[in-house]
LOKOLZA-938368 format. One record per residue: x, y, z of N, C-alpha, C in turn. Coordinates in steps of 0.05 Angstrom, whole numbers, plus 5000, padded with zeros to 4 digits. Example, Ala and Ser with C-alpha at 12.3 -4.5 7.8 and 13.67 -1.06 7.14 Angstrom:
<rs>
526448865156524649105156526449345156 525749555142527349795143525850015157 
</rs>
This chain:
<rs>
458355747230458455447248456855267243 456954987244454154867234452554787261 450454707259447954697275449054367284 448854327316448554087321445653977321 446653757316443853527310442553547343 440953507342438953417368437253197363 436253047384434052887383431152967383 429152847375425952987380426653027412 427752737434426152777457427853017468 431053087462433353267469432053507465 430953587444428653827435426453827459 425153647464423153757489424953767512 426853727512427753737541429254027542 430854037520431354357523428954547519 426754517509423954687512424254717546 423854447554423454457588425054617606 427854547593429254717600429455017613 428055157585427355367579426055527597 423255387605421155387621422355327653 424855417656426055307678425255117709 424354837696423354617704426554487716 425354387736426754127747426853877733 428853737735429453527724427753367736 426453327757423153107771422053187751 420853627747418953677738418053597704 421253547690421753477658420453157658 421952997678421152677680418552617680 416652737697414052777699412152847676 413653077656411553167636411452957616 414152957611415352727593415052377602 414052287627413652017627416751887632 418551987639421551897633422851937658 424551747663426551757692427552007692 428552057720430252277723432952217714 433252077717436651927704436651987676 434151927667434651897635434952237626 433352347645433052647641436952757641 437052667664440452787669441452727644 440952477631443452467604442752617587 440852607584438852877562440653127564 440053157589441453457603444553437593 445853247598449253237592449453297571 447853117548448753067518448053377507 446853517523445853747514447253937515 448753957537450954087546453554127527 454153927521456553837504455653857480 453853847462453253897436452854247441 452054367451452754707452455054887460 455954607480458254787483457154927507 454854897516453455077546455354987565 455155267588456155157619454455027640 451455127635450955047654447555017652 445654957659443154957650441655147645 443455507659442255717652442355757625 444655707615446455687583444855557561 443155417573441055117554438655307558 437755417585434255567577434855897566 437355977569436956227554437356127517 439455887508438755787482435355747470 433755527491431755467487429455637464 429055867468427556047454428756007425 431356097420431756017390431755827377 432655527391432655337380430255377372 427655267390425155277382424155447354 425155647348424955797325426555687304 428455697308430555587292429355277279 428155127293427754807285424454777278 423155057286420454967278418754767294 420854607309419554267313421954087331 422453847329423053797351426253667340 426253667322428753557302431553807291 430053987292432054177281434654257298 436654557288438654537304438554737312 440954897319441155177337443155217326 444255517334447455527321448955567350 451055487350451855347374452755587396 452555487422452355667452454655807455 454755917466453656177477451456417454 449256327452449056457431448356767430 448556877409448057117407445157237408 443957387416440857417405440257527384 438657477377437757567351436757737349 438557967327438158277330435158347320 434358477323430758517321430558607293 432058767279431558837260435158767244 434558647211436858617192439658867193 441658787197444459027199444059047164 444159357151443559477130446759627125 448559507105450559697095452159627121 453659867135455359917154458659647141 457959737118460959527107463459627127 464659917118466859977136467159997162 464860027180464259957207464859827218 463059567206463259237199466359217206 468359187188470659177184472559287206 471859557205473459767231473759637257 470659537265470859437291472259247297 472158977272473258757277476158727275 476858967257480058917256480858967283 479259177298480259337324479959067349 478158937339477858617361480558487361 480758447334483758267334486658367337 486258607353489258727357488558867385 485858997386485859027422484258877432 484158947466482758777487480458867500 479559197499477959377501477159587476 474459487466474259647441471859777442 471160047440468160237450467160247423 465060187414463060307382461260517413 463160837404461760997406459761177377 457061227391454561427381452761447387 450961667370448361747390446761507389 444561617406442961447409441561367377 440761067378439261107352441061077323 443461017329445660977301445660727298 444460467318444860307305447060097320 448560217347450660097353450259807358 448259707365447059477378447959197360 446359307343445259117307449359157302 449559277296452859317292454559077311 454459097332456458947351454558707352 452258627348451858357347453458207316 453158437303452458307278457358247277 458358457278462158417285461358137307 460058087329460657877352460357517336 458157617318458057427298460357357283 460957497263463157467251465457417260 466157527286468957407291469157177312 466657087325466456837339467956587339 468756597308471256317313473756307323 474256707329476756677338476656677361 474456577386475056617405474056367417 475356127431475155867430472255897450 472856097472470956047488467656227490 467056277468465456407453464056737456 463256737449461757027433459157187457 459757277473458057227507456957517497 454357597503453457847502450457967522 451658167535449858297556449458597557 446658537553443858817554444458937573 445659227574446159297607442659547613 441759477596439559737589438359737616 437659477630435259397653437459427678 439959477669441659507690441559767715 440759767741439260047752441860227756 444360117766446360167777449360087780 450660207778453759987779454059877799 453459827816452959597841451359387825 450059437809447959157802448758977777 451559167764453059057743454558757743 455858697757456958477757454858307762 452758297778450958117773449558007746 449158247735447658257711449358167696 451758157695454158037672454557777681 454757687708453757397723451257277696 450257467709446757267697447557257668 449457347650448757337622450657177619 453257187629454456947625453056657634 450856617648450256307659451356247681 451756467694452856467710451856407749 451656197761449356257782452056307804 450756427832452256507857454356347862 456756327871458556117869458656137905 458855927920459055937953461456137962 460656287980463556457991465056627963 463756757950465156937926462957127914 465157367919462757627910462057557876 459357647865459157637837462157767822 463357917825464558007812467457887810 467757717831470057427832469357217814 466457177818465956937805465556947774 465557247764465557297735468157267730 470657437745473357337742474857187737 474256957750474556667749473956577731 470556587721470256487697471856647667 472856757660474656957646477356887651 478856737672480456687670481756427659 482656447646484856307623482056187607 481556407598478956307574479256577560 479256407529480456727509476956637492 475456907503473156947491472557287490 470157277479468957577476466957647495 466557857505464957967515463258227499 460958177508459458497492458158607506 459058787517457759057543454959187518 452359177519451859367504450159577522 449159827513448459967526449860067560 452460207546453360257577453260517583 451960687574452460937578451961037604 449560897617447961007639450160827662 452160637654453060497680456760567670 457460737653460060767648461560767676 461560847694463660807717463460557725 461060557722461460177733462560017718 462460027693463459857669466559907670 466860167677470760177674470459947700 470360067730470759907750470959577745 468759447731469159147724470659167701 471259217680472359167666475759217663 476659397677478759447678480659207700 479359067725480858867733480458617727 477758607711476958337697479458317667 478758577656481458517632485258357650 485258537670488458517672488658297685 486358147694486757827705485157607691 484957687661484257437643485957587610 488057497608489357467591488157447568 486657327557485057187551482757317522 481057467559479257657547479157947531 477657877508476358177498473758327502 473358487506470858637512469458857495 468458897476466458937453464259147465 464859437476463059517492460959737465 459659767472457860027462455760287484 455960477473456060707497455960897475 454861157485453861417479456461527485 458761437498460461667505463161377520 465861477514467261337517467561277557 468461037550468860857582471661027587 472761127580475461377592477661127601 478360847586479860817604482160757589 484460837595487160857579487960617557 486560417561487060217542484560137518 482460417528480060377507481460497472 480160157458481060327437477560397429 476860607408474960747400474460737378 471160677374470260657339468060867342 469161077324466961227323464261017301 462061137307459361017299457961217287 457161357260455861537252453261397241 452261707224449961497213450261407181 448461327177449461197137448961337120 450161247098451461387079450161317059 450961207038449361147016447960837025 448060697039446160527048443260657059 443560837069441260947078438460947069 438860927031437060837022435360527019 437860347021436960087023434760047037 435560287064435260087097431460277098 431860527081429160637077426960477061 428660297039427060197027426359927043 427659827048427059487061424459527082 425659747101422859737124420459887114 420460047092418660107074416859947075 417959667064416659417052415759267061 417159257091416259107120414059227130 413659467127411159677128408959587110 409459477091407359357082406359657052 408259837042408660067036409159957006 407860116987409160066960410960346949 413060316938414260476931413360766905 413060906900411461076877412960926857 412461066834413861066820414661236810 417161356790418761556779421361546782 422861706765425561746765427261866778 425062016797426862186815425461976846 424061836852424361686874426261656889 428961576878431161496893431461756904 431861906891433562186895431962336919 428862276913427062346942427362266967 428062026969428061926989431361866994 433161946979436062026990435662197007 434362436996434362667009432962747034 431062557035430162607072431062397089 433162177077435462057091437862177097 437962387089440262627090439362827104 437362857111435562987126435662877154 435362647155435062537170437462437188 440362587176443262557182443362167186 442962127160442861747159442861597190 441561787208440461637230438161397228 439361167234438360857225435960807239 435660947261432260937282430561187265 432261467267429661577250428961567223 430361457203429461297172428061057171 427460827199425660707206423460817214 423061007238421261167233419961227221 420961407195419661617181419261307154 420161077155419260877132417860777133 416960787170414560617181411860777177 411760997164409461277161409261247133 410061067120410061157090407461037086 406460787094403660667084401360877087 401161027107398761207121398661477100 401761617101401861837088403061907064 405261767054406561757026409061857029 409261866999412461957007412462277007 409762436996408862736999408562747034 407662547044406762647064409562697086 410962417073413962457089415562717085 414362797063416663077049415663297067 413063317071411763487078412263637103 410463427119410863407143413863367157 414963257153417663167169419563307162 418563437132421263667121420463897144 418063977147417664267159419864177180 419263947204421363927223423464017219 425063917192427563857189428564097181 426864237171427564587165427364827180 426464697205426564837226429164727243 428964467244432064407261433764617242 434264617213436364657207437264947212 436065127224436365437226438665357254 438265197270439965087300440364907291 442764777269443864617259446664537280 447064737288449564807308449464617327 447464657337446964557369444864247368 444264177334442263977338443463637337 445263737294446663477292445363277294 446663067283444362747291442262777316 443262847331441162767354438662977359 439563327336437063367324435163217313 436663187289434462987273433062797280 434062577291432962407298429962457317 431062747331429362747357426462877340 427163007326424363067310423362917286 424562667278423162427276422062337291 422862307316421362277339418962527340 419262747342416962897349414862867326 416162927305414362847287412862577283 412562277291411962147281410162097316 411462257333409062187358406762427355 407262677342405462787334403562727312 403262467302402062417287399462167304 400562167317398461977334396362047351 394561997361391662057370392862087395 391662187413391662347440393162047455 390561777452390861547471393261407466 394161447445396761297430399561427446 398961727443401261857457401161807484 399061807501398861657528400161497534 399761287510401360927524403660997518 404061127488407361117491408561337513 407161557523409761627545409161407567 407861297575406761117599408960907600 409060717580409860517580412760587579 413460797583417360907586418560697612 416260637630416460667660416960297662 416560197644417659877640420159857628 421759677643425059617636424959387623 423259267616423658957595420658947590 420758707561418658777550416258787578 413858887559411558767575409658657570 407358487576405158487562402558637568 401158507548397658737548396458787576 397458527592395358607622398158737633 400058777646402458967651401359237641 399859257620399759517608397159627616 396259467614393859477626392659597655 394859527669394559557702397159817701 397959887680399860077691399460387675 397860307660398160537631395760657622 394060527634391160417626388960787633 389760827658387961067664388861287652 384861337649384661597623385061647596 385761287588386661237558384161177546 382961407525379961397516380561327485 377561217472378561247441379860977434 380060787448380360547438382160427462 382660147462383159907480386459937489 387359947505390659917505391859727486 390259537480392659337461390559467438 390359637432390259627397392259847395 392560027415394360247417397660177415 397959867429400259707429400559667405 398759537388399059477362398659617347 398159887351398560157325402160247335 402660247357405560417362407160187349 406959937348408059767338408659717309 405859747294406359817270406660107264 408560297276407960587269412660537284 412560297287416560247297417560427326 414660387338415660587370415860447379 414660167375414659877395415059657377 416959497388417659187377415559087391 415058827376413258617380415058407395 415158207416416358107416415057807424 415557607414413657287417415357137437 413357027459414756857478412656627484 413056497493411956307504408356367522 408956567533406756677542405056897532 405856887504403657097489405857257483 405357487469406357727452407057897471 409558057480411058277497410158497479 411458687486412258967482414759037485 416359087464419159277476419959507467 420059727484420459957470424060027467 425660067448428660077450428360337465 430860307470432360487495431960857485 432760867453432261147451430061277458 427261027440424961127451424361127475 425060987493424460987513425061177534 427061247526428661477542426061797538 426261737509424061997498421062007512 419961787513417561707526418261867552 419961737563419761817597420562257592 422062327577421662587573419062717571 417762587558414662627545412162587570 413462427586412362307610412162467638 414862647631416062787662414263067649 414463127628412963437612410163417620 409263227619405663147615405363197643 406563187664406163187693405162877699 406262777690404462387692407462267711 409362377707411362137724410162057744 409462177767409562087789407161937791 404861987787401761767780403061477764 404161587741405361277729406961177739 409161247762411161067764410660967788 408161107801407560947830405260697819 404260717793401360547784404660377782 406760377766408860117763410359977786 409860157801411860027829409359877851 406259917840404059837850404159537843 404659547811404359277799405759217800 408959237803411558997809411158897838 411059077856409458987887407758767882 405058797876403258657870404758357853 405458237832406858157812408658017833 410458137849412658027865410957907886 408858007905408657917924406457637918 405157607893404057437885406357127887 408357297867410057067861410957017891 412357097920412456957933411056837951 407656877945406256767959406156407934 407056517909406956187903408755967901 408655707899410355537907411755467884 414955527886416855587872417355257858 416855107862415954857847413254857830 412455117828411055187804412255077780 410355037754411855007737412855327721 414355377711415055687701415355977726 415255847750416056037771418156147765 420556057768423856207763423056377735 421756257715421856487693419656667695 418756627706416456867722418357017742 419257007754421757077781423957247756 424657207740427057267717425557497701 423657397690421857627678420957947689 419857877717420058117730422158317743 424658147744426858177761426958477751 427458557725427958877705426359017728 423958987714422559217725421659297756 422758997770422659087796425559227807 427459217787429759347794429159647786 427859687765427159937760425860117783 424260007789420660107809422860237828 425259937833425960007863428160287859 429160197837431760527841429760717833 427060847828426261027826424961157849 424160947865423460967893425060987913 427660967914429460977927430961277920 431061307894431961637887430061837906 427461787910426061977919425662167917 425062297881425362417875421962567855 420162357869417462377868415262567878 413462737865411962827884410662737908 409162447903407662317912408762157930 408062107950409361857971409661617957 410461457960411161177946409160917962 407860827944406660557963406860377945 407860167953409960117985412160307991 413060268011414460428010417960307991 419960427995422960467992423260178003 423560188032424860008050423459618036 420559718039418659518030419159368004 419359487988420759377958422459177956 423859407972427959247978427458947994 426058998018424958678020424258528008 421458747986420358447973422858307953 424258497945426458377928428358247936 429158317954430758087968429257737979 427557737988426157527985425657417966 424557477942424757317913427857247911 429257497909432557347910432857097917 433157077940432956887956432256657951 429156687949427256437948428756317906 429056457902429956447871432756297866 433956287888437056207894439056377889 439256647898441056797894440656937911 441856837926442056947956444557197960 446657247937447757537940446457747932 445657687910443358007906440557977930 440557767935438557807961440257937984 442057897989442858028022444258298006 444558377994444858697987442858807976 439658657976438358827975435858888012 437458628018436758658049438158918063 440158888055442459068070441959398058 441159398030439659678021436659678039 435659598046432759568069433359668087 435859468094436559608127437160008127 438960078096439360308102437760578089 435860448079432760558085430960558100 431060348121429760308143429060538162 426660648170424960888179426560958218 427260638225427560678251429160408254 430060418279432860158286431359918292 428959918294427159648289427659548272 426659648250426059688223429159488212 431459698220434459658211435059328213 433959318244435858988249433458828243 431658868233430358628220430958488190 431558798176432858808152435958658156 436858748175439858648175440258338179 438258258201437657968205437657848176 435857928167434957748133437957778123 438657978110441557998108443057848113 443957728150444757598152445557318144 442857188140441056958139442256878113 441457128085442257038057445756938064 447157188076450157088074450556838081 449756788109449856438114449656248087 447756288078446556198059448756218033 449556298032452056338011455256298023 454856228043457256128053459756288066 457656568062460256818060459656948089 462056688102462456818136463057108147 464557188136465457538133463357718144 461557648122459057798118457157738140 457057528141454057388163455857488190 458357458201458157498221458957838226 459458118203458658308203455658358202 454458288206451158378196450158248222 449758008229449757978258450458218286 452558238279453558408307452158698287 452558818274450459038253448058988268 446358778271443458768275442858738308 445858698324444358588345444958898358 447058998340447059388344444659458350 443159498320441159608325438059558334 438259228342436859158353437459308382 438959288395439459398412439659638429 439059818410439160178392435660168405 434459968393431759998384429859918413 431559838430429859768461429359418456 430759288438429658918430432058848440 432258798475434558628479434858328473 432358218472432157968460432557918433 432958058415433357968386436058108386 437758278405440758348402441258028413 440557938424441357678438441357398419 440657478411439557248390441357308368 442157508362444157518348447257568347 447357638379449657528378450557288391 449057178391449456858406450156728370 448356778356448256768320451856758318 452757028327455557138319457756878329 457456818348459056628366458256268356 455156298343456156028329456855968311 457956218282459156218265462256118271 462356218299465456158298465655828308 464655718324464755478336463855318315 461755378306460555168286461355218257 461755418240462055478224464655678208 466655488225469755618231471555588199 470655458181471255388150469955578134 467755778135467155978120468456278127 469656228150471256548160473156558159 474656668134478256748133478756798153 477856998166479357078197477556998226 478056828240477056648257476156748281 475156978290474656978320476256908335 477857028362478156818378476156758403 476856498418473556408426474056568441 474856728454475256968478472857128472 472957178447471457358436468457258431 468756978411466356828420465256878450 466656788465465556808500464157118508 465857288501464057528506461257548492 460857468466459157578454456857458467 457457128477456056998490454557098515 456857198527456657338556453857518551 454757678530452457978524450157798519 450257648496447657508496445757408521 447557228542445257178570445357388578 447257628586445357888601442457938579 443158028557440858148544437657898542 438557698534436657468533435557368559 436757378580435357348608433557158596 431156958602430456718607428956628587 428956818565427156818536428756518525 426456388525427556078515429156068487 428456168460429356228437432556338448 433356438455435656578466438056358482 436656188497437156028522438155748496 436555648489437055418465439355588444 439555758440442355878424443755768440 444155998464446855888467447755618477 446655468483446555178486446555078472 446455158441447554998420449655058412 451055368413453855448411455255228435 454255268459456155138476457154798473 455154688450454254438452457854408423 457354568406458254648391461254668389 461554778411464654848434465854668430 465254468447465154218463466754048433 468453868438470353768425468753488418 468553348400466153048402467152858424 470452818429471452668448471152748473 469652948483469353128508467852988521 468152908546466252838565463652868562 463253108568460953258565459553328541 460253268521459153338485456753268484 456352948496453552878497452153058518 453053118531450953218561450353618549 450853708537451353958527449653818497 449453688482448053678461445153638462 445153478487442053378494441053658513 442753778522441753958528440554218510 442054248494441354398473438854318459 438254078442436453938436433253968452 434154048485431853918498431354248505 433754478502431954688498430754768473 432054778456431554808419428454718424 428654488425424854318419423654508440 423754628461422054788482421754998461 424055228458423855428444421455488418 420955148410419055308380420755358351 424055388358424155578344425355258314 424555188296425455048282428554998267 429155298268431855278261434755278279 433555328305434955238327435654978331 433054818327432254548330434554358309 434554568285435654418269438654408272 439454748286442354718291443854528310 441554478332442354238349442554018338 440553838327440653618312442753568295 443853818282446353688258448653628283 449253818305450453728326451353448341 447553368340448053048349448152898323 448052948298449452828275452052768266 452653018283455752928279456552798303 456252828327456852618344456452328337 454352268327453252048327454851908308 455752048281457751968257460151898274 461752148287463252058304463651758315 462251718327461451478342460951258322 460351298298460551008282457450948282 455751128292452651088294451751108269 451650998253451051078223447351168218 446650988232443751018223442351118252 443451128263441751398285442551628279 444651688265445652008255444152038233 443351828214440851938190438351958200 437551818215435651908241435052138242 437852288257437052528262438252758245 438552628216440052788200436652848185 435752678186432052628172430952818179 430252788208428952908229429253288229 431853358205432553608205431453668182 430553538164430153598133426353598145 425353558157423053498158421553828180 423253768201422954148212422754298189 425054288171425654538158423354538130 421654348130420254428099418154578101 418254768078416655018068418055148068 418055398055419455628039421555678049 423655638027425655718032426655998035 426656018062427056368067429956428076 431056688084433056768096434156718124 431356678138432056628166433156338175 432756108151433555818152437555848154 438156178134440856038130441055868105 443255698113444455468107443255228111 441555258133439754998151438954848136 437954908105437354678091438454568069 439754618061442354588047443654438062 444154458087446654308106445353988117 442954048120440653848123440753628102 440253688087440453448062442653378060 445153628061447653418049449053298079 446753338106448153168117447452868116 444452898113442852618109444552558087 444452668065445652408043449052348055 449752468071452252358086452252088101 448952228113448751938137447751748125 446851748101445551548089448351408072 450351518071452251368064453751178076 453251358102454351228123453850958115 450950918123449350708131448750538109 449750588085449150488064447250398056 445250648055442450628047442750798028 443050677995443550857977440950897962 439350757965435850997954435251207968 436751187992436051498008437551638006 440251557995441851707995441951907968 440751717953440451967921437952067928 435851987938433452227936434652417948 435952447974436452717998438752757974 440252747957441952867938441452927921 438652867909437952997888435853217900 434353177923433453397927435453567938 437053537946439853737954440253907934 441053757911441553847879439354017868 436654057876434454247861433754447886 434954467904434954717916436554947906 434455127902435055397889436955457890 439155507911441655537915443455357897 443055127901444354917893444554857857 441854917851441854907818443555057810 444055317819445155537804447955457797 448555327820451655267824451454997809 452054847789451854537788453454327802 456254437795458354357806457954287839 456554487854455954387880453354137889 451254267877449154077883449953857860 451053827847450853497834453953347842 454853517870456853377876457453047889 455253097909453652897926451952687911 450852817894449152547873451152337859 453152507845455652377825457052137848 456752167864458652057885457351757897 453651857914451751667903451751497881 452051637857451651397832454251137826 455951357837458951117838457950957847 456850907885457550727892455150547888 452650657878450850457870451050297852 452450417830453050257808452050427786 451550637787450150837761452450867735 453550797726456650877727455950977690 453950997677453351077662452051377668 451051337681448851617695451751807708 452251737717455051867744457251917719 457551887688459751957679457852157664 455352217658453752457646453052697669 453252637692453352707716455152907721 457152727722460152877720460253007698 460453027674461053197655459153497664 456753427673455653717675457553847708 458153707729460353817746462353907727 464053787719466053867705465054177694 464454167679463754357659462554657677 460854587694459854767713462754847733 464454597745465854687758468954977736 469854827712470854987691470255297693 467155357683465855507685466355737709 465555567725467055817756469255887761 471855767741473955887746475455627761 474755427760475655257782476655277797 474855347819473655387849476255177871 477855257886478955027908476955017930 475854777919473754667941474354407950 475854327976477554057979475153847980 473153927990470853757992470453777968 471053707947469653607923471853367906 473953387923476153227917475052887908 472552787926472052597928469652597895 469252747890467152657873469152737837 472052857839473652797823475252487832 474852377851476552017851474651867844 472451967847469951727846470351767810 469751937799470051967779472451867756 474051887771476851857763476451567759 476751417779476551207776474951017763 472551127757470351007739472050927709 473151287708472551217678476651027672 477850987697480250837703478250557703 477450427713475850147706474450107689 474250277665473250277640475350327623 476950277627479650327611479950597592 478850777603479051097590480651207603 483251297594486051317614485051587613 484551697580484552027575482452137587 480151967605478352187613479352127641 480051887656481451917676483452157682 485352187657487552447668485452657669 483852697657482152967655481053017684 479952787699479252817726481052787753 483652677748485252727762486653037754 486753117741487053427739484353577751 482253487751480653597768481253507794 481353297801481953287834484553457840 486453507815488453637834486853927839 486853987818484754337813482954487839 480954197853479854287873481054247903 483554167898484354087928485754317929 485754367958486754557978489954697967 490154927979493555017964495354857989 493154788011495354578034496054328036 497554178025498453988027497253778043 496153558043493853398053495253078050 497053028073497852768062496252548056 497452408034495352238017494251968040 495951878066494251678077491751778103 491152088087489052188097486252258089 486052128063484952058035483151878044 481351778050480151598062477551498044 477851738028476051678012476251547982 478551727973479551697952481151387950 482451317978482851047979480750857961 478350907981476550707969475750777945 475150957930475050927906477250837880 479050817889482850767878481650447881 480850367913481150057900478949947893 475950027878474750037863475349937848 476250147838478250127807480149907804 481149767821483549617817481849347829 480149317844479349157851476949017826 475549207801474449217789476049097767 478049247758481049097742482048837744 480948677769482548447766485448547779 485848727797489048717816487748827838 488048587856487748567882488848637893 492448587885494548707905494849027896 494149187875493249347877491749577900 490249387907488249427929487649487952 490649247954491949177982493849497992 495349527964497449667961495849967971 493850057964492350407960491450387997 490350068005489050198031490850038050 492950128052494750118073494050188105 492050388106491650448134489850218148 490750218181488950078190485250188192 484250088192481050128200481450308220 482250138241481950388274482850658278 484650658253486250958251484551208245 481951098242480651338226480151488250 479551738243479351978260477252198250 475752258269474152518261471452398244 468252528247465452498235466052418206 468152548195468052528160468952258152 471552238162472651938160471551668165 470151788193467851508192465751418178 465551608161462751628140464451358118 466651458123467651228102468951058101 468650948134471250738146469950448135 466750448139465950228128465750088102 465950258087466550208053469250158054 470950328067473950258064474749918083 473349888105473849658125472849458098 470649388088469849268064471949188049 472849388036474349358005477449218019 478449418054480349268059480949028060 478048868075477148578074477348478044 475948518031476048307997478548407987 480248557984482548587964484448487994 484448378006485648198027485047908022 482947838017481647598007482047507984 481947597953482447677937485547667926 487147747945490647817940491347527949 490547377977490547147972493047207998 492147358024493947468038494047228060 496047258076495647018098492947178127 493347398129491547568144488347608140 487747508117485047568104482347488128 482747248133480847248172480547438173 482947488190483447658215482247988199 483548028174481948338163479548218167 477648038156475147978157474148068185 475147908203473747928227474448258240 476748378235475848628238473248868224 473948728211472248918185468948948188 468648718206465848708212465248818241 467148878252466949108275465349408260 466949528244466149678227464649738205 461949588200460249558188458049418195 457249418219454349268232452249538220 452749788219450750008207450749998173 452649968169452249968141451249738131 448749718120448149408097450349348071 450849508060452649448045455049348047 456149438066458849498071458949228084 456349148105456848818107455948668091 454648738067453648488057457048418037 458848698037460748568022463148428041 463148478060464848348079464248028090 460847988078459747738081460947598057 460547728039461947678004465047628006 466347778021469247688019470047428040 467947278066468347098082467646918063 464446888044464746678023466846578007 468246797995469346717981472146627983 472646758016475446598031474646328033 472146188039470745978045470945808013 470545947993470145837973467145767972 465645907978462245907988461045957971 459745837946458846027927456246147934 454145847947452046027960452146237983 454446257990454446518002455246717989 456346667974457046887948454147037944 452746857938449846957924448347047940 448646987960446747077984447347337991 450247387980450447657993450447847967 449747737939448547917921446247947928 444347777935441647777939440848077965 442248047979442248318010443148557993 444848497964446348887958443648867945 442448657922441448867899438548947920 437848847943435648957950436349187972 439149227969439549477984441049737953 439949647937440549807910442849857907 444949607905447649687907447949497878 447049557855446949477828450249397829 451849637828454449497813455249197836 454549167863456149107874454648807868 451848817866449648577860451348427838 452748657815453048417779455848317790 458348517811460148377813460348157823 458048107854458447897863457247627842 455447647821454447447811457847337784 458647637777461647537773463247407783 463647457807465147297830464546997832 461646927833460546807837461646477820 462746567791463546437774461246257761 463046057740459945897737457845987714 455745967719453946007702453046317706 452546367740452846687740454846867731 457446757721459446927707457847157684 457447017670455947057638453347307658 451447247673449547397675450647657695 453347607707454947917715456048087706 456447937672458248097652455948237651 453948157631452148347620450348527637 450648387670449848657684451048937692 453448847683455249017688455749177665 455449097641455149267616453349397617 451349347628449149447628448449807643 451149667668450249937684453350127673 453850107652456250257637459150177663 459049897664461449797688462549527671 463649597647464349317633467649237642 467049007645469648887650471148697627 473948617633474948497613475948137624 476748217651477147997671474147747673 
</rs>
């Protein structure tokens, strides 16, 4: 495939994405606007065919290596990892696997360790990539500790963030549905059952998906097609010669040299890893040394060949290579087997250096790399070292045999805990914080797996529960609340007492709320309450019961099955009984009672004010945020947009600080409501600011179609149409990558961008967005006359095209009919367009409409200016139109400012046309 061409600036932005920087951080580094960064990111997504920022970040290192600078290209994404060594031979096996993939949907390359299954799989995947329009994707399962962690590992390899309200397995299945793609699952042997549990329903739900697995054993699925991978034949000598040259050896002269090498390779059963180990020793021991030293071991093996085979010959090669090391080298080799991922010299120093004499750890690592026992991996933060899985397992056996496993694994555990604790104390906004968490993740999971197994003779420090809590907090702050919830539940299961269990379950409930998993949150709050009551902590139990009732009255939309009001009332009664006079419990109960009251009930305001008073007195920012949320909703429902904005912003100030599970969804909801309120008030600058902050929250940034939804709408309203289109592409690609989930609240994004494309005359792209609009809609039909937002954007398109009659037709509802706080957010915008359409269409009731519209636009500066403009147009008052233009410009409504100049006519028209073109909103009338 041809490599996409990228500009120097795009290469810089891509490199910054590889460091996991936010758009704001990238803008600051290169002294460009955030808007420009967004455009570059969108362009990179299109050029590489990537689905989201994660996929681009994964591409960054390979692009940098292949380009050697700013203007180079890279292979199209999704990028398969570059093999650590080249594939030699394997023509027949390569063809057999490729042929099987053309006909079968699950192909497993089965063979012993060290036989080269990974290199073969990568080569075949590259060979057949053109057959899969959805891409060839690779997941290395070596670091996966157990079957339960498998879906998250595969999702991460696919670049999928956690989707709100979905399990990770559901997210992966949704990604695969309707996609013709190849998924390579490498090194499955230790999680065979988990792979089978994932692959079988995945293939059943995804007719276009093909899976290539590598394993030392079959998956034992009925539709599995197995291709056995054995040792090298005639190509073994070529591999030996290539690897010995790489090691700096000069092959001796002589007619019998090739035959002697062939004999060594045959004795090693053609095992590629064993041959590489032997070739790496050639510079130091020569061919004679290989034949004598390695030959002795192989002759010993020959007597027991029946039980040895290729595994025995590889083991003999490993033993021989190991025995040639000095004692410090042997110690380092066995001790680094505890690392699950590439490790730095500093990490090795912390974990393996105890008692190592005769040279520094760094020198021993370099020597092990020279002997092909470790692989050096270059990175932005320096050289790291990787032990191939077969060698890592060999080292682990030596570690146990040496009686060092408990000490070394405890040292690894402490190193992981220290690194994780430091990351938890650091500011997540610092450059590469996310990258550092990701690099530590595999080792943290490995350490957690060991400590939870409890097989060590020494008591682990920290405890299994403490490690699980640390991993959970890191995952939550990283934007992976689903994984965080799982780890908190694991911590609860490991807890030594009821109080510790209750504390862990509370954290799990918070993570569940933050990912909008209502059923899980409800289950966990009730479980936490029960554990707290058992522990003798009635106040804690009361708070959790009140949380459960709050879900029913405040967040019923995230519950598949909503408990009855009677059930919720019972939880509240128990909370009152257990909580007594505790201020926090009283405040939480008052918040629930406020949400239970309908907005039009006479005592709704009284209940909300009481909840606010108690919440403020409690000193609990999360409870106070919940009370302010209810106040914001009430104010929006009364059309008090500016007051609503004030209370929404107060929430964001209350919740400043680290993103922790205890907040649940409060922070993201606060910025979401602040954006909604700013839209209602026509404060487009603030709306953009809060929408950008929302987008950059950890959980939001992992799911671009959720994180960018409000931002795209604000951009359309502001008139930044070119940027809106670029962000829209990011939104659409992320949504499609996530399996086109039905999220009705996203209709407005599709409506806004569809109207923009329609206004620009791009009917093909408008059709794409109409498809998105239909795809995100709820399965339950919603009558068209309730689509206030969609009507606003449809009218914007019609008015832009100079078709006021079409705008009148779509704006057929009376503004007085609007109900509910969400519709009332959009009523000012609707009323302004309703008045303008009537004016431009020459309707006889245009003046009446203008007067009525003024009643609904007093709190919205942009809508108020639009009504003033409509009145000026009705009176033929050019100065009035220009005055409205100045007000719109001051309010950051650049589109409507430029449109005002156009409508003013005369010399102003040319300026307006030029301004609209610059905004990406050209018009032909």
